[in-house]
C-alpha positions as CSV (number, residue, x, y, z in Angstrom):
1,M,2.2,-79.1,-18.6
2,R,-0.2,-80.0,-15.8
3,T,0.1,-81.9,-12.5
4,Q,-2.0,-82.1,-9.4
5,V,0.6,-80.7,-6.9
6,A,3.5,-78.5,-7.9
7,I,6.2,-78.6,-5.2
8,I,9.0,-76.0,-5.0
9,G,12.1,-77.2,-3.2
10,A,13.9,-80.6,-3.1
11,G,14.8,-80.6,0.5
12,P,13.4,-83.2,2.9
13,A,10.0,-81.6,3.0
14,G,9.5,-81.4,-0.8
15,L,10.9,-84.8,-1.7
16,L,9.1,-86.7,1.1
17,L,5.8,-85.0,0.2
18,S,6.2,-85.9,-3.4
19,H,7.0,-89.5,-2.4
20,L,4.0,-89.8,0.0
21,L,1.7,-88.4,-2.7
22,H,3.1,-90.9,-5.2
23,L,2.2,-93.7,-2.8
24,Q,-1.3,-92.4,-2.7
25,G,-1.6,-92.2,-6.5
26,I,-1.3,-88.3,-6.6
27,E,0.9,-86.7,-9.2
28,S,3.4,-84.0,-8.4
29,I,6.4,-82.2,-10.0
30,V,9.3,-81.0,-7.9
31,L,11.3,-77.9,-8.9
32,E,14.7,-77.3,-7.4
33,M,17.1,-74.4,-8.0
34,R,20.3,-76.3,-7.1
35,S,21.7,-79.3,-8.8
36,R,21.2,-82.8,-7.6
37,A,24.9,-83.0,-6.8
38,D,24.7,-79.8,-4.6
39,I,21.7,-80.9,-2.5
40,E,23.2,-84.4,-1.9
41,A,26.6,-83.0,-1.0
42,T,25.4,-80.1,1.3
43,I,26.4,-81.7,4.7
44,R,23.9,-81.0,7.5
45,A,23.5,-82.9,10.7
46,G,20.2,-84.7,11.5
47,V,18.6,-86.3,14.5
48,L,15.4,-88.3,13.7
49,E,12.7,-88.7,16.2
50,Q,10.9,-92.1,16.6
51,G,7.9,-90.8,14.6
52,S,10.1,-89.5,11.8
53,M,11.8,-92.9,11.6
54,D,8.5,-94.5,11.4
55,I,7.3,-92.3,8.5
56,L,10.4,-93.0,6.5
57,N,10.2,-96.7,7.1
58,Q,6.5,-96.8,6.2
59,A,7.3,-94.8,3.0
60,G,9.8,-97.4,2.1
61,V,12.9,-95.1,2.3
62,G,14.3,-96.2,5.6
63,E,16.5,-99.2,4.7
64,R,19.7,-97.3,4.6
65,M,18.8,-95.2,7.6
66,R,18.3,-98.5,9.6
67,R,21.5,-99.9,8.4
68,E,23.8,-96.8,8.6
69,G,22.1,-94.5,11.1
70,A,23.3,-94.5,14.7
71,L,20.4,-95.4,17.0
72,H,20.8,-93.6,20.4
73,H,18.9,-94.4,23.6
74,G,20.1,-91.4,25.5
75,F,22.4,-88.4,25.6
76,E,24.5,-86.5,28.2
77,F,24.4,-83.1,29.7
78,A,27.8,-81.9,30.8
79,F,28.2,-79.0,33.2
80,G,30.0,-78.1,36.5
81,G,32.7,-80.6,35.8
82,E,30.3,-83.6,35.6
83,R,28.3,-85.5,33.0
84,H,24.7,-86.6,33.5
85,R,23.0,-89.1,31.3
86,I,19.4,-88.7,30.1
87,D,18.1,-92.2,29.4
88,L,15.5,-91.5,26.6
89,T,14.4,-95.1,26.2
90,E,13.9,-95.8,29.9
91,L,12.0,-92.5,30.3
92,T,9.8,-92.7,27.2
93,G,10.2,-96.2,25.5
94,H,11.6,-94.4,22.4
95,A,15.0,-93.6,20.9
96,I,16.4,-91.3,18.3
97,T,18.6,-91.9,15.2
98,V,21.5,-89.7,14.2
99,Y,21.3,-89.7,10.4
100,P,22.4,-86.6,8.5
101,Q,19.8,-84.6,6.5
102,H,21.8,-85.0,3.3
103,E,21.6,-88.8,3.6
104,V,17.8,-88.5,3.9
105,I,17.8,-86.4,0.7
106,I,20.0,-89.0,-1.1
107,D,17.5,-91.7,-0.1
108,L,14.5,-89.7,-1.2
109,V,15.9,-88.6,-4.5
110,A,16.8,-92.2,-5.3
111,A,13.2,-93.3,-4.4
112,R,11.6,-90.7,-6.5
113,L,13.6,-91.4,-9.5
114,A,13.2,-95.1,-9.1
115,A,9.4,-94.5,-9.1
116,G,9.6,-92.3,-12.3
117,G,9.1,-89.1,-10.3
118,D,9.4,-85.8,-12.1
119,L,12.3,-83.9,-10.4
120,R,13.7,-80.9,-12.2
121,F,17.0,-79.6,-10.9
122,E,18.8,-76.4,-11.7
123,V,15.7,-74.4,-12.5
124,S,15.7,-70.6,-12.3
125,E,13.4,-67.6,-12.4
126,V,10.7,-69.5,-10.5
127,A,7.5,-67.5,-10.1
128,L,4.0,-68.3,-8.7
129,H,0.8,-67.2,-10.3
130,D,-3.0,-67.2,-9.5
131,I,-2.5,-68.8,-6.1
132,D,-5.8,-67.3,-4.9
133,G,-7.7,-69.0,-7.7
134,A,-8.7,-72.5,-8.6
135,A,-5.9,-72.9,-11.1
136,P,-2.5,-71.8,-9.7
137,S,0.6,-72.1,-11.8
138,V,4.4,-72.0,-11.6
139,T,6.7,-70.5,-14.3
140,F,10.4,-71.3,-14.4
141,V,13.4,-71.7,-16.7
142,H,15.0,-75.1,-17.0
143,G,17.9,-76.0,-19.4
144,G,17.5,-72.6,-21.1
145,A,13.8,-73.1,-21.9
146,A,10.8,-71.5,-20.3
147,G,8.4,-73.8,-18.6
148,R,5.0,-73.5,-17.0
149,I,3.2,-76.0,-14.6
150,E,-0.5,-75.7,-14.0
151,A,-1.6,-77.5,-10.8
152,D,-4.4,-77.8,-8.3
153,F,-2.1,-76.8,-5.4
154,V,1.4,-75.3,-5.0
155,I,3.6,-76.3,-2.1
156,G,6.4,-73.9,-1.0
157,A,9.1,-76.2,0.5
158,D,11.9,-74.0,-0.6
159,G,13.4,-72.9,2.6
160,F,13.6,-69.7,4.6
161,H,14.9,-67.6,1.6
162,G,12.6,-69.1,-1.0
163,V,10.1,-67.5,-3.3
164,A,6.9,-69.1,-1.9
165,R,6.4,-67.3,1.5
166,P,6.8,-63.7,0.0
167,M,3.8,-64.5,-2.3
168,F,1.4,-64.2,0.7
169,P,-0.3,-60.8,0.2
170,S,0.3,-58.1,2.7
171,G,-1.7,-58.5,5.9
172,T,-2.3,-62.3,5.3
173,R,0.5,-63.6,7.5
174,E,2.4,-62.7,10.7
175,D,6.0,-63.5,11.2
176,F,7.5,-64.3,14.6
177,Q,11.2,-64.2,14.9
178,R,14.1,-64.1,17.4
179,V,17.7,-63.9,16.2
180,Y,20.2,-65.2,18.8
181,P,23.4,-63.3,19.6
182,F,25.6,-66.3,18.9
183,G,26.2,-69.0,16.3
184,W,27.6,-72.5,16.1
185,F,31.1,-73.2,14.8
186,G,30.9,-76.7,13.3
187,I,33.6,-79.1,12.3
188,L,33.8,-82.6,10.7
189,V,36.8,-84.6,12.0
190,E,38.4,-87.8,10.8
191,S,38.5,-89.8,14.0
192,A,36.7,-92.5,16.0
193,P,33.8,-91.2,18.1
194,S,34.7,-89.6,21.4
195,S,31.3,-90.7,22.8
196,D,28.7,-93.4,22.1
197,E,26.0,-90.8,22.5
198,L,25.6,-87.0,22.0
199,I,27.1,-84.7,24.7
200,Y,25.5,-81.3,25.3
201,A,27.9,-79.2,27.3
202,Q,27.2,-75.9,29.2
203,H,30.3,-74.0,30.0
204,E,31.2,-70.4,31.1
205,R,33.1,-70.1,27.8
206,G,30.1,-71.2,25.8
207,F,28.1,-74.2,24.7
208,A,29.6,-77.3,23.0
209,L,28.2,-80.4,21.4
210,V,29.7,-83.8,20.6
211,S,28.0,-85.7,17.9
212,T,28.8,-88.6,15.5
213,R,28.4,-89.2,11.8
214,S,30.0,-92.6,11.3
215,P,32.5,-94.9,13.1
216,T,35.3,-92.7,11.5
217,V,33.8,-89.2,11.5
218,Q,32.9,-86.9,14.4
219,R,30.8,-83.8,14.2
220,L,31.6,-81.2,16.8
221,Y,30.2,-77.8,17.5
222,F,30.9,-74.9,19.8
223,Q,29.2,-71.6,20.5
224,C,30.8,-68.6,18.7
225,D,30.2,-65.1,17.6
226,P,27.9,-65.4,14.5
227,H,29.9,-62.7,12.7
228,D,33.2,-64.5,13.3
229,K,35.3,-65.6,10.4
230,V,36.2,-69.3,9.8
231,E,39.7,-68.3,8.9
232,A,40.2,-66.8,12.3
233,W,40.0,-70.3,13.8
234,S,43.2,-72.4,13.4
235,D,42.9,-76.1,14.1
236,D,45.0,-75.6,17.3
237,R,42.6,-72.9,18.5
238,I,39.6,-75.0,17.7
239,W,40.9,-78.0,19.7
240,S,42.0,-75.8,22.6
241,E,38.5,-74.4,22.9
242,L,36.8,-77.8,22.6
243,H,39.0,-79.4,25.2
244,A,38.3,-76.5,27.6
245,R,34.6,-76.7,27.3
246,L,34.1,-80.5,27.2
247,E,36.7,-82.2,29.4
248,H,35.8,-82.5,33.1
249,K,36.7,-84.4,36.3
250,D,36.1,-87.9,35.1
251,G,39.2,-88.2,32.9
252,W,37.2,-88.4,29.6
253,K,39.1,-87.0,26.7
254,L,38.0,-85.6,23.4
255,K,39.5,-87.5,20.4
256,E,41.3,-85.3,17.8
257,G,41.8,-86.0,14.2
258,R,42.1,-84.2,10.8
259,I,39.5,-81.4,10.5
260,F,38.1,-81.5,6.9
261,Q,35.2,-79.2,7.1
262,K,34.6,-75.9,9.1
263,G,31.6,-73.6,9.0
264,I,29.6,-71.1,11.1
265,I,25.8,-71.2,11.3
266,G,23.6,-68.5,12.7
267,M,20.8,-69.2,15.2
268,R,17.2,-68.0,14.9
269,S,13.7,-69.0,15.8
270,F,11.1,-68.1,13.2
271,V,7.4,-69.0,12.5
272,C,5.1,-67.8,9.7
273,A,1.5,-68.0,10.6
274,P,-0.7,-69.2,8.9
275,M,1.1,-71.7,6.8
276,R,-1.4,-71.5,4.0
277,Y,-2.8,-68.8,1.7
278,Q,-5.6,-70.1,-0.6
279,R,-4.0,-72.7,-2.9
280,L,-0.4,-72.1,-1.6
281,F,0.8,-74.2,1.3
282,L,4.2,-73.9,3.2
283,A,6.2,-76.7,4.6
284,G,9.5,-77.1,6.4
285,D,12.0,-74.3,6.6
286,A,9.8,-72.1,4.4
287,A,7.4,-71.8,7.3
288,H,9.5,-72.1,10.4
289,I,13.2,-72.3,11.6
290,V,14.3,-73.6,15.0
291,P,17.7,-73.3,16.6
292,P,19.5,-76.7,16.2
293,T,19.9,-77.2,20.0
294,G,16.6,-79.0,20.2
295,A,17.2,-81.2,17.1
296,K,13.8,-80.4,15.6
297,G,14.3,-79.0,12.2
298,M,14.0,-82.0,9.9
299,N,11.5,-83.6,12.2
300,L,9.1,-80.6,11.8
301,A,9.5,-80.8,8.0
302,I,8.5,-84.5,8.1
303,S,5.6,-83.7,10.4
304,D,4.4,-81.0,8.1
305,V,4.3,-83.1,5.0
306,R,2.7,-86.1,6.9
307,I,-0.2,-83.8,7.8
308,L,-0.3,-82.2,4.3
309,S,-0.2,-85.5,2.4
310,Q,-3.1,-86.9,4.5
311,A,-5.1,-83.7,3.8
312,L,-4.4,-83.9,0.0
313,E,-5.2,-87.7,-0.1
314,S,-8.5,-86.9,1.6
315,F,-9.3,-84.1,-0.9
316,Y,-8.6,-86.3,-4.0
317,R,-10.3,-89.3,-2.5
318,T,-13.5,-87.7,-1.1
319,G,-13.5,-84.1,-2.2
320,S,-13.3,-82.9,1.4
321,E,-11.3,-79.8,2.1
322,D,-11.5,-80.2,5.8
323,G,-7.9,-81.5,6.1
324,L,-6.6,-78.7,3.9
325,N,-8.5,-76.1,5.8
326,G,-7.1,-77.4,9.1
327,Y,-3.6,-78.0,7.9
328,S,-2.1,-74.7,9.3
329,E,-3.7,-75.0,12.7
330,T,-2.7,-78.6,13.1
331,A,0.8,-78.1,11.9
332,L,1.4,-75.0,14.0
333,K,0.5,-76.8,17.2
334,R,3.4,-79.1,16.7
335,V,5.6,-76.2,15.4
336,W,5.1,-74.0,18.5
337,R,5.8,-76.9,20.9
338,A,9.0,-77.6,19.0
339,E,9.9,-73.8,19.0
340,Y,9.4,-73.7,22.7
341,F,11.6,-76.8,23.3
342,S,14.3,-75.5,21.1
343,W,14.3,-72.1,22.7
344,W,14.3,-73.8,26.1
345,M,17.3,-76.0,25.3
346,T,19.1,-73.0,23.7
347,R,18.5,-70.8,26.8
348,L,19.5,-73.6,29.2
349,L,22.8,-74.5,27.6
350,H,24.3,-71.3,26.0
351,T,26.2,-68.5,27.5
352,F,24.6,-65.1,27.0
353,D,27.0,-62.2,27.3
354,D,24.4,-59.9,28.7
355,A,23.3,-62.3,31.5
356,S,23.6,-61.1,35.0
357,A,25.3,-63.1,37.8
358,F,21.8,-63.9,39.1
359,E,20.7,-65.2,35.7
360,R,23.8,-67.4,35.4
361,R,23.1,-68.9,38.8
362,I,19.5,-69.5,37.8
363,Q,20.7,-71.3,34.7
364,R,22.9,-73.6,36.7
365,A,20.1,-74.3,39.2
366,E,17.8,-75.2,36.3
367,L,20.3,-77.6,34.9
368,E,20.8,-79.2,38.3
369,N,17.0,-79.4,38.7
370,V,16.6,-81.1,35.3
371,V,19.2,-83.8,35.9
372,S,18.1,-84.5,39.5
373,S,14.3,-84.6,39.0
374,R,12.7,-87.6,37.2
375,A,9.7,-85.5,36.2
376,M,12.0,-82.8,34.6
377,R,14.0,-85.6,32.8
378,M,10.8,-87.1,31.6
379,A,9.5,-83.8,30.1
380,L,12.9,-83.2,28.5
381,A,13.0,-86.8,27.0
382,E,9.4,-86.7,25.8
383,N,10.1,-83.5,23.9
384,Y,13.4,-84.7,22.6
385,V,12.1,-87.9,21.1
386,G,8.8,-86.4,20.0
387,A,6.7,-88.6,22.3
388,F,3.7,-86.3,22.8
């Protein structure tokens, strides 16, 4: 079979790219190793910048996001026994929407299927061929039968552990990585929200985050050992740790409820450069990972495919490869700024076991500087909402 663009991976990057190409009259086929039920049920948090909201709305897939997402005009820093609000809208004129990543995936799958899109779930043995020539192809097994897709371009949107990035020949890419010495223990809780906005807490015991998913479900995180075991954390131990890290002098109390999901995620920063080799392009987590502190992961995926869809549209409309040739450089400018911001937020708010007493005092001084200086709050807000 033949298509114009073969896309590996049905995460936000792959699905949104397929849909944007469809709106431009460009054919694509999406291959995904997991089932549709799996990708729609894998619960992951999500914070959408204004620009990401705009792209989803313009693509016609934002109706449920507008109806069910939580629009936030600010968030709070909590440290030293006090909370300090960062007013995003007053500082930048923009806001963010808390809308989980799997909900975005549900919306995009529905949109692609409604438009007759070719999505193939539960494929295996995916392999790329001839990516350095004019006729790359992808082979795979689907439903027990071998398949082959010939395409003009192949897009690797298959995540950090996917098959696309390793196809870059030796010496054609450079990987930049930092693995952090802590992880996040995340829980989902049946309860009313403890706060109308997100709370980022810095505490000597470690970082904590209060988020929301719906009027009846809270998402909470706290810093932990990345090698810890979920079974080591009873509900009572979890609540004791969260109360200690989050409750301060103002009488605010964290609302408890039935914990129905627990999990530990590792923390890393990663960038692959360039994000293109010949007819193979990378997008989303296949090319870069950010620690979740900066809320940039899904936004970077959306930014990548916006740039890539415009480059492909220009190629098919005019024959110009300028956009394709500039894709990696353009995307990486945004990626590195987001990597910086996510690293900065992570360093600002987490407890590092090897930090000296001097470094801990510097961390506190920087937090106090951020909340007391309008210029510092402005820089924080601009990066958080993506207004740059």
